[in-house]
Chimera marker file (.cmm) of the C-alpha trace (Angstrom):
<marker_set name="trace">
<marker id="1" x="86.644" y="108.024" z="93.197" r="1" g="1" b="0" radius="0.5"/>
<marker id="2" x="89.800" y="107.789" z="95.091" r="1" g="1" b="0" radius="0.5"/>
<marker id="3" x="91.240" y="104.288" z="94.008" r="1" g="1" b="0" radius="0.5"/>
<marker id="4" x="93.865" y="104.243" z="96.959" r="1" g="1" b="0" radius="0.5"/>
<marker id="5" x="91.427" y="104.337" z="100.050" r="1" g="1" b="0" radius="0.5"/>
<marker id="6" x="90.141" y="101.704" z="102.279" r="1" g="1" b="0" radius="0.5"/>
<marker id="7" x="86.523" y="101.891" z="101.328" r="1" g="1" b="0" radius="0.5"/>
<marker id="8" x="85.314" y="105.464" z="102.609" r="1" g="1" b="0" radius="0.5"/>
<marker id="9" x="83.851" y="106.074" z="99.294" r="1" g="1" b="0" radius="0.5"/>
<marker id="10" x="81.646" y="103.522" z="98.970" r="1" g="1" b="0" radius="0.5"/>
<marker id="11" x="80.945" y="102.917" z="102.589" r="1" g="1" b="0" radius="0.5"/>
<marker id="12" x="80.010" y="106.503" z="103.352" r="1" g="1" b="0" radius="0.5"/>
<marker id="13" x="79.589" y="108.044" z="99.707" r="1" g="1" b="0" radius="0.5"/>
<marker id="14" x="81.502" y="111.115" z="100.481" r="1" g="1" b="0" radius="0.5"/>
<marker id="15" x="84.529" y="110.898" z="98.422" r="1" g="1" b="0" radius="0.5"/>
<marker id="16" x="84.605" y="113.027" z="95.260" r="1" g="1" b="0" radius="0.5"/>
<marker id="17" x="87.159" y="113.021" z="92.257" r="1" g="1" b="0" radius="0.5"/>
<marker id="18" x="87.293" y="116.375" z="90.352" r="1" g="1" b="0" radius="0.5"/>
<marker id="19" x="84.616" y="115.047" z="87.664" r="1" g="1" b="0" radius="0.5"/>
<marker id="20" x="82.103" y="114.296" z="90.386" r="1" g="1" b="0" radius="0.5"/>
<marker id="21" x="82.812" y="117.832" z="92.324" r="1" g="1" b="0" radius="0.5"/>
<marker id="22" x="82.130" y="119.743" z="89.252" r="1" g="1" b="0" radius="0.5"/>
<marker id="23" x="78.975" y="117.953" z="88.750" r="1" g="1" b="0" radius="0.5"/>
<marker id="24" x="78.007" y="118.385" z="92.559" r="1" g="1" b="0" radius="0.5"/>
<marker id="25" x="79.047" y="122.150" z="92.122" r="1" g="1" b="0" radius="0.5"/>
<marker id="26" x="76.607" y="122.657" z="89.018" r="1" g="1" b="0" radius="0.5"/>
<marker id="27" x="73.746" y="120.764" z="90.839" r="1" g="1" b="0" radius="0.5"/>
<marker id="28" x="74.315" y="122.820" z="93.767" r="1" g="1" b="0" radius="0.5"/>
<marker id="29" x="74.297" y="126.089" z="91.651" r="1" g="1" b="0" radius="0.5"/>
<marker id="30" x="71.320" y="125.460" z="89.805" r="1" g="1" b="0" radius="0.5"/>
<marker id="31" x="69.513" y="124.766" z="93.305" r="1" g="1" b="0" radius="0.5"/>
<marker id="32" x="70.991" y="128.113" z="94.493" r="1" g="1" b="0" radius="0.5"/>
<marker id="33" x="72.535" y="126.248" z="97.338" r="1" g="1" b="0" radius="0.5"/>
<marker id="34" x="75.800" y="127.451" z="98.828" r="1" g="1" b="0" radius="0.5"/>
<marker id="35" x="79.146" y="125.340" z="98.566" r="1" g="1" b="0" radius="0.5"/>
<marker id="36" x="81.184" y="125.890" z="101.558" r="1" g="1" b="0" radius="0.5"/>
<marker id="37" x="85.111" y="124.689" z="100.982" r="1" g="1" b="0" radius="0.5"/>
<marker id="38" x="87.930" y="124.311" z="103.458" r="1" g="1" b="0" radius="0.5"/>
<marker id="39" x="91.041" y="122.333" z="103.067" r="1" g="1" b="0" radius="0.5"/>
<marker id="40" x="94.149" y="121.083" z="105.215" r="1" g="1" b="0" radius="0.5"/>
<marker id="41" x="96.121" y="118.092" z="105.957" r="1" g="1" b="0" radius="0.5"/>
<marker id="42" x="93.838" y="116.622" z="108.749" r="1" g="1" b="0" radius="0.5"/>
<marker id="43" x="96.610" y="114.391" z="110.094" r="1" g="1" b="0" radius="0.5"/>
<marker id="44" x="95.783" y="113.706" z="113.477" r="1" g="1" b="0" radius="0.5"/>
<marker id="45" x="92.314" y="115.148" z="113.739" r="1" g="1" b="0" radius="0.5"/>
<marker id="46" x="92.038" y="117.267" z="117.100" r="1" g="1" b="0" radius="0.5"/>
<marker id="47" x="89.220" y="119.586" z="118.506" r="1" g="1" b="0" radius="0.5"/>
<marker id="48" x="90.790" y="122.528" z="116.503" r="1" g="1" b="0" radius="0.5"/>
<marker id="49" x="89.915" y="120.597" z="113.535" r="1" g="1" b="0" radius="0.5"/>
<marker id="50" x="86.182" y="119.721" z="114.475" r="1" g="1" b="0" radius="0.5"/>
<marker id="51" x="85.410" y="123.184" z="115.347" r="1" g="1" b="0" radius="0.5"/>
<marker id="52" x="86.550" y="124.562" z="111.976" r="1" g="1" b="0" radius="0.5"/>
<marker id="53" x="84.498" y="121.881" z="110.492" r="1" g="1" b="0" radius="0.5"/>
<marker id="54" x="81.370" y="122.700" z="112.750" r="1" g="1" b="0" radius="0.5"/>
<marker id="55" x="81.589" y="126.322" z="111.985" r="1" g="1" b="0" radius="0.5"/>
<marker id="56" x="82.164" y="125.943" z="108.192" r="1" g="1" b="0" radius="0.5"/>
<marker id="57" x="79.286" y="123.571" z="107.974" r="1" g="1" b="0" radius="0.5"/>
<marker id="58" x="76.928" y="126.340" z="109.469" r="1" g="1" b="0" radius="0.5"/>
<marker id="59" x="78.156" y="128.720" z="106.663" r="1" g="1" b="0" radius="0.5"/>
<marker id="60" x="76.260" y="126.978" z="103.795" r="1" g="1" b="0" radius="0.5"/>
<marker id="61" x="74.411" y="124.220" z="102.395" r="1" g="1" b="0" radius="0.5"/>
<marker id="62" x="77.245" y="121.783" z="101.508" r="1" g="1" b="0" radius="0.5"/>
<marker id="63" x="80.469" y="121.506" z="103.278" r="1" g="1" b="0" radius="0.5"/>
<marker id="64" x="83.275" y="119.883" z="100.747" r="1" g="1" b="0" radius="0.5"/>
<marker id="65" x="86.454" y="119.360" z="102.439" r="1" g="1" b="0" radius="0.5"/>
<marker id="66" x="89.980" y="119.384" z="100.411" r="1" g="1" b="0" radius="0.5"/>
<marker id="67" x="92.371" y="117.055" z="102.058" r="1" g="1" b="0" radius="0.5"/>
<marker id="68" x="96.107" y="116.984" z="101.181" r="1" g="1" b="0" radius="0.5"/>
<marker id="69" x="97.433" y="113.690" z="99.898" r="1" g="1" b="0" radius="0.5"/>
<marker id="70" x="100.346" y="111.825" z="101.727" r="1" g="1" b="0" radius="0.5"/>
<marker id="71" x="102.751" y="113.231" z="99.132" r="1" g="1" b="0" radius="0.5"/>
<marker id="72" x="101.564" y="116.733" z="99.457" r="1" g="1" b="0" radius="0.5"/>
<marker id="73" x="101.939" y="116.603" z="103.211" r="1" g="1" b="0" radius="0.5"/>
<marker id="74" x="105.493" y="115.091" z="102.984" r="1" g="1" b="0" radius="0.5"/>
<marker id="75" x="106.439" y="118.421" z="100.492" r="1" g="1" b="0" radius="0.5"/>
<marker id="76" x="104.832" y="120.773" z="103.368" r="1" g="1" b="0" radius="0.5"/>
<marker id="77" x="105.621" y="119.088" z="106.670" r="1" g="1" b="0" radius="0.5"/>
<marker id="78" x="108.901" y="116.991" z="105.823" r="1" g="1" b="0" radius="0.5"/>
<marker id="79" x="109.879" y="113.656" z="106.282" r="1" g="1" b="0" radius="0.5"/>
<marker id="80" x="107.817" y="111.544" z="108.688" r="1" g="1" b="0" radius="0.5"/>
<marker id="81" x="104.427" y="113.109" z="107.859" r="1" g="1" b="0" radius="0.5"/>
<marker id="82" x="101.741" y="112.468" z="107.775" r="1" g="1" b="0" radius="0.5"/>
<marker id="83" x="101.223" y="110.459" z="110.815" r="1" g="1" b="0" radius="0.5"/>
<marker id="84" x="97.905" y="109.058" z="109.503" r="1" g="1" b="0" radius="0.5"/>
<marker id="85" x="98.038" y="107.525" z="106.165" r="1" g="1" b="0" radius="0.5"/>
<marker id="86" x="95.593" y="108.995" z="103.470" r="1" g="1" b="0" radius="0.5"/>
<marker id="87" x="93.101" y="106.256" z="103.682" r="1" g="1" b="0" radius="0.5"/>
<marker id="88" x="92.643" y="106.661" z="107.320" r="1" g="1" b="0" radius="0.5"/>
<marker id="89" x="92.481" y="110.425" z="107.443" r="1" g="1" b="0" radius="0.5"/>
<marker id="90" x="89.735" y="109.902" z="104.454" r="1" g="1" b="0" radius="0.5"/>
<marker id="91" x="87.916" y="107.667" z="106.538" r="1" g="1" b="0" radius="0.5"/>
<marker id="92" x="87.863" y="109.970" z="109.640" r="1" g="1" b="0" radius="0.5"/>
<marker id="93" x="86.884" y="112.705" z="107.665" r="1" g="1" b="0" radius="0.5"/>
<marker id="94" x="84.052" y="110.919" z="105.856" r="1" g="1" b="0" radius="0.5"/>
<marker id="95" x="82.867" y="109.495" z="109.254" r="1" g="1" b="0" radius="0.5"/>
<marker id="96" x="81.973" y="113.191" z="110.603" r="1" g="1" b="0" radius="0.5"/>
<marker id="97" x="78.173" y="114.117" z="110.213" r="1" g="1" b="0" radius="0.5"/>
<marker id="98" x="79.142" y="117.941" z="109.304" r="1" g="1" b="0" radius="0.5"/>
<marker id="99" x="81.361" y="116.711" z="106.383" r="1" g="1" b="0" radius="0.5"/>
<marker id="100" x="79.319" y="116.390" z="103.436" r="1" g="1" b="0" radius="0.5"/>
<marker id="101" x="82.245" y="115.385" z="100.976" r="1" g="1" b="0" radius="0.5"/>
<marker id="102" x="85.918" y="115.300" z="100.734" r="1" g="1" b="0" radius="0.5"/>
<marker id="103" x="88.264" y="115.524" z="97.692" r="1" g="1" b="0" radius="0.5"/>
<marker id="104" x="91.903" y="114.711" z="97.846" r="1" g="1" b="0" radius="0.5"/>
<marker id="105" x="94.521" y="117.060" z="96.028" r="1" g="1" b="0" radius="0.5"/>
<marker id="106" x="97.929" y="116.691" z="95.395" r="1" g="1" b="0" radius="0.5"/>
<marker id="107" x="98.983" y="120.520" z="95.524" r="1" g="1" b="0" radius="0.5"/>
<marker id="108" x="100.277" y="122.202" z="98.258" r="1" g="1" b="0" radius="0.5"/>
<marker id="109" x="97.608" y="124.887" z="98.014" r="1" g="1" b="0" radius="0.5"/>
<marker id="110" x="94.368" y="123.683" z="96.425" r="1" g="1" b="0" radius="0.5"/>
<marker id="111" x="94.316" y="126.680" z="93.777" r="1" g="1" b="0" radius="0.5"/>
<marker id="112" x="93.431" y="124.269" z="90.929" r="1" g="1" b="0" radius="0.5"/>
<marker id="113" x="90.474" y="122.825" z="92.903" r="1" g="1" b="0" radius="0.5"/>
<marker id="114" x="89.005" y="126.576" z="94.050" r="1" g="1" b="0" radius="0.5"/>
<marker id="115" x="89.435" y="127.620" z="90.411" r="1" g="1" b="0" radius="0.5"/>
<marker id="116" x="87.503" y="124.719" z="89.062" r="1" g="1" b="0" radius="0.5"/>
<marker id="117" x="84.765" y="124.662" z="91.719" r="1" g="1" b="0" radius="0.5"/>
<marker id="118" x="84.528" y="128.268" z="92.652" r="1" g="1" b="0" radius="0.5"/>
<marker id="119" x="82.978" y="127.617" z="96.002" r="1" g="1" b="0" radius="0.5"/>
<marker id="120" x="80.578" y="130.539" z="97.289" r="1" g="1" b="0" radius="0.5"/>
<marker id="121" x="82.445" y="130.444" z="100.579" r="1" g="1" b="0" radius="0.5"/>
<marker id="122" x="86.201" y="129.356" z="101.279" r="1" g="1" b="0" radius="0.5"/>
<marker id="123" x="86.809" y="128.799" z="105.323" r="1" g="1" b="0" radius="0.5"/>
<marker id="124" x="90.137" y="128.742" z="106.857" r="1" g="1" b="0" radius="0.5"/>
<marker id="125" x="91.256" y="128.374" z="110.433" r="1" g="1" b="0" radius="0.5"/>
<marker id="126" x="93.100" y="130.413" z="113.133" r="1" g="1" b="0" radius="0.5"/>
<marker id="127" x="96.403" y="131.591" z="112.038" r="1" g="1" b="0" radius="0.5"/>
<marker id="128" x="95.597" y="133.055" z="108.799" r="1" g="1" b="0" radius="0.5"/>
<marker id="129" x="94.333" y="136.515" z="107.618" r="1" g="1" b="0" radius="0.5"/>
<marker id="130" x="92.651" y="136.937" z="104.276" r="1" g="1" b="0" radius="0.5"/>
<marker id="131" x="95.516" y="139.008" z="102.839" r="1" g="1" b="0" radius="0.5"/>
<marker id="132" x="97.745" y="136.318" z="103.943" r="1" g="1" b="0" radius="0.5"/>
<marker id="133" x="96.283" y="133.504" z="101.883" r="1" g="1" b="0" radius="0.5"/>
<marker id="134" x="97.509" y="132.845" z="98.239" r="1" g="1" b="0" radius="0.5"/>
<marker id="135" x="93.926" y="131.715" z="97.479" r="1" g="1" b="0" radius="0.5"/>
<marker id="136" x="92.222" y="135.069" z="98.628" r="1" g="1" b="0" radius="0.5"/>
<marker id="137" x="92.661" y="137.056" z="95.407" r="1" g="1" b="0" radius="0.5"/>
<marker id="138" x="91.534" y="133.963" z="93.201" r="1" g="1" b="0" radius="0.5"/>
<marker id="139" x="88.252" y="133.578" z="95.757" r="1" g="1" b="0" radius="0.5"/>
<marker id="140" x="87.769" y="137.466" z="95.471" r="1" g="1" b="0" radius="0.5"/>
<marker id="141" x="88.046" y="137.377" z="91.660" r="1" g="1" b="0" radius="0.5"/>
<marker id="142" x="85.289" y="135.208" z="91.006" r="1" g="1" b="0" radius="0.5"/>
<marker id="143" x="83.184" y="136.797" z="93.671" r="1" g="1" b="0" radius="0.5"/>
<marker id="144" x="83.355" y="134.366" z="96.708" r="1" g="1" b="0" radius="0.5"/>
<marker id="145" x="83.611" y="134.950" z="100.012" r="1" g="1" b="0" radius="0.5"/>
<marker id="146" x="86.550" y="134.199" z="102.535" r="1" g="1" b="0" radius="0.5"/>
<marker id="147" x="86.151" y="133.407" z="106.084" r="1" g="1" b="0" radius="0.5"/>
<marker id="148" x="88.805" y="133.046" z="108.481" r="1" g="1" b="0" radius="0.5"/>
<marker id="149" x="87.465" y="131.392" z="111.788" r="1" g="1" b="0" radius="0.5"/>
<marker id="150" x="88.854" y="131.501" z="115.066" r="1" g="1" b="0" radius="0.5"/>
<marker id="151" x="89.407" y="128.369" z="116.991" r="1" g="1" b="0" radius="0.5"/>
<marker id="152" x="88.215" y="127.760" z="120.468" r="1" g="1" b="0" radius="0.5"/>
<marker id="153" x="90.740" y="125.183" z="121.054" r="1" g="1" b="0" radius="0.5"/>
<marker id="154" x="94.506" y="125.924" z="120.768" r="1" g="1" b="0" radius="0.5"/>
<marker id="155" x="95.648" y="122.641" z="119.021" r="1" g="1" b="0" radius="0.5"/>
<marker id="156" x="98.024" y="122.098" z="116.580" r="1" g="1" b="0" radius="0.5"/>
<marker id="157" x="98.981" y="118.773" z="115.039" r="1" g="1" b="0" radius="0.5"/>
<marker id="158" x="102.706" y="119.615" z="114.976" r="1" g="1" b="0" radius="0.5"/>
<marker id="159" x="102.501" y="120.617" z="118.757" r="1" g="1" b="0" radius="0.5"/>
<marker id="160" x="100.709" y="117.454" z="119.517" r="1" g="1" b="0" radius="0.5"/>
<marker id="161" x="103.425" y="115.492" z="117.705" r="1" g="1" b="0" radius="0.5"/>
<marker id="162" x="106.128" y="117.414" z="119.479" r="1" g="1" b="0" radius="0.5"/>
<marker id="163" x="104.645" y="116.821" z="122.980" r="1" g="1" b="0" radius="0.5"/>
<marker id="164" x="104.374" y="113.200" z="122.332" r="1" g="1" b="0" radius="0.5"/>
<marker id="165" x="108.064" y="113.010" z="121.233" r="1" g="1" b="0" radius="0.5"/>
<marker id="166" x="109.085" y="114.685" z="124.242" r="1" g="1" b="0" radius="0.5"/>
<marker id="167" x="107.271" y="112.326" z="126.639" r="1" g="1" b="0" radius="0.5"/>
<marker id="168" x="109.871" y="110.132" z="128.457" r="1" g="1" b="0" radius="0.5"/>
<marker id="169" x="110.502" y="106.488" z="126.932" r="1" g="1" b="0" radius="0.5"/>
<marker id="170" x="108.893" y="104.742" z="129.895" r="1" g="1" b="0" radius="0.5"/>
<marker id="171" x="105.917" y="106.532" z="129.480" r="1" g="1" b="0" radius="0.5"/>
<marker id="172" x="105.167" y="105.003" z="126.119" r="1" g="1" b="0" radius="0.5"/>
<link id1="1" id2="2" r="1" g="1" b="0" radius="0.2"/>
<link id1="2" id2="3" r="1" g="1" b="0" radius="0.2"/>
<link id1="3" id2="4" r="1" g="1" b="0" radius="0.2"/>
<link id1="4" id2="5" r="1" g="1" b="0" radius="0.2"/>
<link id1="5" id2="6" r="1" g="1" b="0" radius="0.2"/>
<link id1="6" id2="7" r="1" g="1" b="0" radius="0.2"/>
<link id1="7" id2="8" r="1" g="1" b="0" radius="0.2"/>
<link id1="8" id2="9" r="1" g="1" b="0" radius="0.2"/>
<link id1="9" id2="10" r="1" g="1" b="0" radius="0.2"/>
<link id1="10" id2="11" r="1" g="1" b="0" radius="0.2"/>
<link id1="11" id2="12" r="1" g="1" b="0" radius="0.2"/>
<link id1="12" id2="13" r="1" g="1" b="0" radius="0.2"/>
<link id1="13" id2="14" r="1" g="1" b="0" radius="0.2"/>
<link id1="14" id2="15" r="1" g="1" b="0" radius="0.2"/>
<link id1="15" id2="16" r="1" g="1" b="0" radius="0.2"/>
<link id1="16" id2="17" r="1" g="1" b="0" radius="0.2"/>
<link id1="17" id2="18" r="1" g="1" b="0" radius="0.2"/>
<link id1="18" id2="19" r="1" g="1" b="0" radius="0.2"/>
<link id1="19" id2="20" r="1" g="1" b="0" radius="0.2"/>
<link id1="20" id2="21" r="1" g="1" b="0" radius="0.2"/>
<link id1="21" id2="22" r="1" g="1" b="0" radius="0.2"/>
<link id1="22" id2="23" r="1" g="1" b="0" radius="0.2"/>
<link id1="23" id2="24" r="1" g="1" b="0" radius="0.2"/>
<link id1="24" id2="25" r="1" g="1" b="0" radius="0.2"/>
<link id1="25" id2="26" r="1" g="1" b="0" radius="0.2"/>
<link id1="26" id2="27" r="1" g="1" b="0" radius="0.2"/>
<link id1="27" id2="28" r="1" g="1" b="0" radius="0.2"/>
<link id1="28" id2="29" r="1" g="1" b="0" radius="0.2"/>
<link id1="29" id2="30" r="1" g="1" b="0" radius="0.2"/>
<link id1="30" id2="31" r="1" g="1" b="0" radius="0.2"/>
<link id1="31" id2="32" r="1" g="1" b="0" radius="0.2"/>
<link id1="32" id2="33" r="1" g="1" b="0" radius="0.2"/>
<link id1="33" id2="34" r="1" g="1" b="0" radius="0.2"/>
<link id1="34" id2="35" r="1" g="1" b="0" radius="0.2"/>
<link id1="35" id2="36" r="1" g="1" b="0" radius="0.2"/>
<link id1="36" id2="37" r="1" g="1" b="0" radius="0.2"/>
<link id1="37" id2="38" r="1" g="1" b="0" radius="0.2"/>
<link id1="38" id2="39" r="1" g="1" b="0" radius="0.2"/>
<link id1="39" id2="40" r="1" g="1" b="0" radius="0.2"/>
<link id1="40" id2="41" r="1" g="1" b="0" radius="0.2"/>
<link id1="41" id2="42" r="1" g="1" b="0" radius="0.2"/>
<link id1="42" id2="43" r="1" g="1" b="0" radius="0.2"/>
<link id1="43" id2="44" r="1" g="1" b="0" radius="0.2"/>
<link id1="44" id2="45" r="1" g="1" b="0" radius="0.2"/>
<link id1="45" id2="46" r="1" g="1" b="0" radius="0.2"/>
<link id1="46" id2="47" r="1" g="1" b="0" radius="0.2"/>
<link id1="47" id2="48" r="1" g="1" b="0" radius="0.2"/>
<link id1="48" id2="49" r="1" g="1" b="0" radius="0.2"/>
<link id1="49" id2="50" r="1" g="1" b="0" radius="0.2"/>
<link id1="50" id2="51" r="1" g="1" b="0" radius="0.2"/>
<link id1="51" id2="52" r="1" g="1" b="0" radius="0.2"/>
<link id1="52" id2="53" r="1" g="1" b="0" radius="0.2"/>
<link id1="53" id2="54" r="1" g="1" b="0" radius="0.2"/>
<link id1="54" id2="55" r="1" g="1" b="0" radius="0.2"/>
<link id1="55" id2="56" r="1" g="1" b="0" radius="0.2"/>
<link id1="56" id2="57" r="1" g="1" b="0" radius="0.2"/>
<link id1="57" id2="58" r="1" g="1" b="0" radius="0.2"/>
<link id1="58" id2="59" r="1" g="1" b="0" radius="0.2"/>
<link id1="59" id2="60" r="1" g="1" b="0" radius="0.2"/>
<link id1="60" id2="61" r="1" g="1" b="0" radius="0.2"/>
<link id1="61" id2="62" r="1" g="1" b="0" radius="0.2"/>
<link id1="62" id2="63" r="1" g="1" b="0" radius="0.2"/>
<link id1="63" id2="64" r="1" g="1" b="0" radius="0.2"/>
<link id1="64" id2="65" r="1" g="1" b="0" radius="0.2"/>
<link id1="65" id2="66" r="1" g="1" b="0" radius="0.2"/>
<link id1="66" id2="67" r="1" g="1" b="0" radius="0.2"/>
<link id1="67" id2="68" r="1" g="1" b="0" radius="0.2"/>
<link id1="68" id2="69" r="1" g="1" b="0" radius="0.2"/>
<link id1="69" id2="70" r="1" g="1" b="0" radius="0.2"/>
<link id1="70" id2="71" r="1" g="1" b="0" radius="0.2"/>
<link id1="71" id2="72" r="1" g="1" b="0" radius="0.2"/>
<link id1="72" id2="73" r="1" g="1" b="0" radius="0.2"/>
<link id1="73" id2="74" r="1" g="1" b="0" radius="0.2"/>
<link id1="74" id2="75" r="1" g="1" b="0" radius="0.2"/>
<link id1="75" id2="76" r="1" g="1" b="0" radius="0.2"/>
<link id1="76" id2="77" r="1" g="1" b="0" radius="0.2"/>
<link id1="77" id2="78" r="1" g="1" b="0" radius="0.2"/>
<link id1="78" id2="79" r="1" g="1" b="0" radius="0.2"/>
<link id1="79" id2="80" r="1" g="1" b="0" radius="0.2"/>
<link id1="80" id2="81" r="1" g="1" b="0" radius="0.2"/>
<link id1="81" id2="82" r="1" g="1" b="0" radius="0.2"/>
<link id1="82" id2="83" r="1" g="1" b="0" radius="0.2"/>
<link id1="83" id2="84" r="1" g="1" b="0" radius="0.2"/>
<link id1="84" id2="85" r="1" g="1" b="0" radius="0.2"/>
<link id1="85" id2="86" r="1" g="1" b="0" radius="0.2"/>
<link id1="86" id2="87" r="1" g="1" b="0" radius="0.2"/>
<link id1="87" id2="88" r="1" g="1" b="0" radius="0.2"/>
<link id1="88" id2="89" r="1" g="1" b="0" radius="0.2"/>
<link id1="89" id2="90" r="1" g="1" b="0" radius="0.2"/>
<link id1="90" id2="91" r="1" g="1" b="0" radius="0.2"/>
<link id1="91" id2="92" r="1" g="1" b="0" radius="0.2"/>
<link id1="92" id2="93" r="1" g="1" b="0" radius="0.2"/>
<link id1="93" id2="94" r="1" g="1" b="0" radius="0.2"/>
<link id1="94" id2="95" r="1" g="1" b="0" radius="0.2"/>
<link id1="95" id2="96" r="1" g="1" b="0" radius="0.2"/>
<link id1="96" id2="97" r="1" g="1" b="0" radius="0.2"/>
<link id1="97" id2="98" r="1" g="1" b="0" radius="0.2"/>
<link id1="98" id2="99" r="1" g="1" b="0" radius="0.2"/>
<link id1="99" id2="100" r="1" g="1" b="0" radius="0.2"/>
<link id1="100" id2="101" r="1" g="1" b="0" radius="0.2"/>
<link id1="101" id2="102" r="1" g="1" b="0" radius="0.2"/>
<link id1="102" id2="103" r="1" g="1" b="0" radius="0.2"/>
<link id1="103" id2="104" r="1" g="1" b="0" radius="0.2"/>
<link id1="104" id2="105" r="1" g="1" b="0" radius="0.2"/>
<link id1="105" id2="106" r="1" g="1" b="0" radius="0.2"/>
<link id1="106" id2="107" r="1" g="1" b="0" radius="0.2"/>
<link id1="107" id2="108" r="1" g="1" b="0" radius="0.2"/>
<link id1="108" id2="109" r="1" g="1" b="0" radius="0.2"/>
<link id1="109" id2="110" r="1" g="1" b="0" radius="0.2"/>
<link id1="110" id2="111" r="1" g="1" b="0" radius="0.2"/>
<link id1="111" id2="112" r="1" g="1" b="0" radius="0.2"/>
<link id1="112" id2="113" r="1" g="1" b="0" radius="0.2"/>
<link id1="113" id2="114" r="1" g="1" b="0" radius="0.2"/>
<link id1="114" id2="115" r="1" g="1" b="0" radius="0.2"/>
<link id1="115" id2="116" r="1" g="1" b="0" radius="0.2"/>
<link id1="116" id2="117" r="1" g="1" b="0" radius="0.2"/>
<link id1="117" id2="118" r="1" g="1" b="0" radius="0.2"/>
<link id1="118" id2="119" r="1" g="1" b="0" radius="0.2"/>
<link id1="119" id2="120" r="1" g="1" b="0" radius="0.2"/>
<link id1="120" id2="121" r="1" g="1" b="0" radius="0.2"/>
<link id1="121" id2="122" r="1" g="1" b="0" radius="0.2"/>
<link id1="122" id2="123" r="1" g="1" b="0" radius="0.2"/>
<link id1="123" id2="124" r="1" g="1" b="0" radius="0.2"/>
<link id1="124" id2="125" r="1" g="1" b="0" radius="0.2"/>
<link id1="125" id2="126" r="1" g="1" b="0" radius="0.2"/>
<link id1="126" id2="127" r="1" g="1" b="0" radius="0.2"/>
<link id1="127" id2="128" r="1" g="1" b="0" radius="0.2"/>
<link id1="128" id2="129" r="1" g="1" b="0" radius="0.2"/>
<link id1="129" id2="130" r="1" g="1" b="0" radius="0.2"/>
<link id1="130" id2="131" r="1" g="1" b="0" radius="0.2"/>
<link id1="131" id2="132" r="1" g="1" b="0" radius="0.2"/>
<link id1="132" id2="133" r="1" g="1" b="0" radius="0.2"/>
<link id1="133" id2="134" r="1" g="1" b="0" radius="0.2"/>
<link id1="134" id2="135" r="1" g="1" b="0" radius="0.2"/>
<link id1="135" id2="136" r="1" g="1" b="0" radius="0.2"/>
<link id1="136" id2="137" r="1" g="1" b="0" radius="0.2"/>
<link id1="137" id2="138" r="1" g="1" b="0" radius="0.2"/>
<link id1="138" id2="139" r="1" g="1" b="0" radius="0.2"/>
<link id1="139" id2="140" r="1" g="1" b="0" radius="0.2"/>
<link id1="140" id2="141" r="1" g="1" b="0" radius="0.2"/>
<link id1="141" id2="142" r="1" g="1" b="0" radius="0.2"/>
<link id1="142" id2="143" r="1" g="1" b="0" radius="0.2"/>
<link id1="143" id2="144" r="1" g="1" b="0" radius="0.2"/>
<link id1="144" id2="145" r="1" g="1" b="0" radius="0.2"/>
<link id1="145" id2="146" r="1" g="1" b="0" radius="0.2"/>
<link id1="146" id2="147" r="1" g="1" b="0" radius="0.2"/>
<link id1="147" id2="148" r="1" g="1" b="0" radius="0.2"/>
<link id1="148" id2="149" r="1" g="1" b="0" radius="0.2"/>
<link id1="149" id2="150" r="1" g="1" b="0" radius="0.2"/>
<link id1="150" id2="151" r="1" g="1" b="0" radius="0.2"/>
<link id1="151" id2="152" r="1" g="1" b="0" radius="0.2"/>
<link id1="152" id2="153" r="1" g="1" b="0" radius="0.2"/>
<link id1="153" id2="154" r="1" g="1" b="0" radius="0.2"/>
<link id1="154" id2="155" r="1" g="1" b="0" radius="0.2"/>
<link id1="155" id2="156" r="1" g="1" b="0" radius="0.2"/>
<link id1="156" id2="157" r="1" g="1" b="0" radius="0.2"/>
<link id1="157" id2="158" r="1" g="1" b="0" radius="0.2"/>
<link id1="158" id2="159" r="1" g="1" b="0" radius="0.2"/>
<link id1="159" id2="160" r="1" g="1" b="0" radius="0.2"/>
<link id1="160" id2="161" r="1" g="1" b="0" radius="0.2"/>
<link id1="161" id2="162" r="1" g="1" b="0" radius="0.2"/>
<link id1="162" id2="163" r="1" g="1" b="0" radius="0.2"/>
<link id1="163" id2="164" r="1" g="1" b="0" radius="0.2"/>
<link id1="164" id2="165" r="1" g="1" b="0" radius="0.2"/>
<link id1="165" id2="166" r="1" g="1" b="0" radius="0.2"/>
<link id1="166" id2="167" r="1" g="1" b="0" radius="0.2"/>
<link id1="167" id2="168" r="1" g="1" b="0" radius="0.2"/>
<link id1="168" id2="169" r="1" g="1" b="0" radius="0.2"/>
<link id1="169" id2="170" r="1" g="1" b="0" radius="0.2"/>
<link id1="170" id2="171" r="1" g="1" b="0" radius="0.2"/>
<link id1="171" id2="172" r="1" g="1" b="0" radius="0.2"/>
</marker_set>
């Protein structure tokens, strides 16, 4: 279990470490159930995230969400990010009905997790083409499926932050 969270693992029972996720994978395979994996920062969860997670859940039996650690988000997005700390993002994701489990990773791209878990279906959101994903070759090599979902909501955490920052001081 993630030692740094604020109880999301014990209260909601959805936080997995790698060992637990591997055991889950073994069990799902044995039961011939489909593991769906998606990942992201999930900083300021918005309707685009929710749509992605709802659609991803429809693609299999168990939706495991990989969530970037705070340090990996800082490497990807720069100083000042994440807005929401890891504990808060974990709790938010775990509280969503369509999310069956969450695993935190410190890589910028979860290649190690994907290689270890070999999810049946790997899901990404709008803005990606399968050939652009560094993970795509790995997923294809083990016989997994890649699904790139279109978002009905044109939201972006970065754009939301930019909009808030552009508001007049007296608004805040």
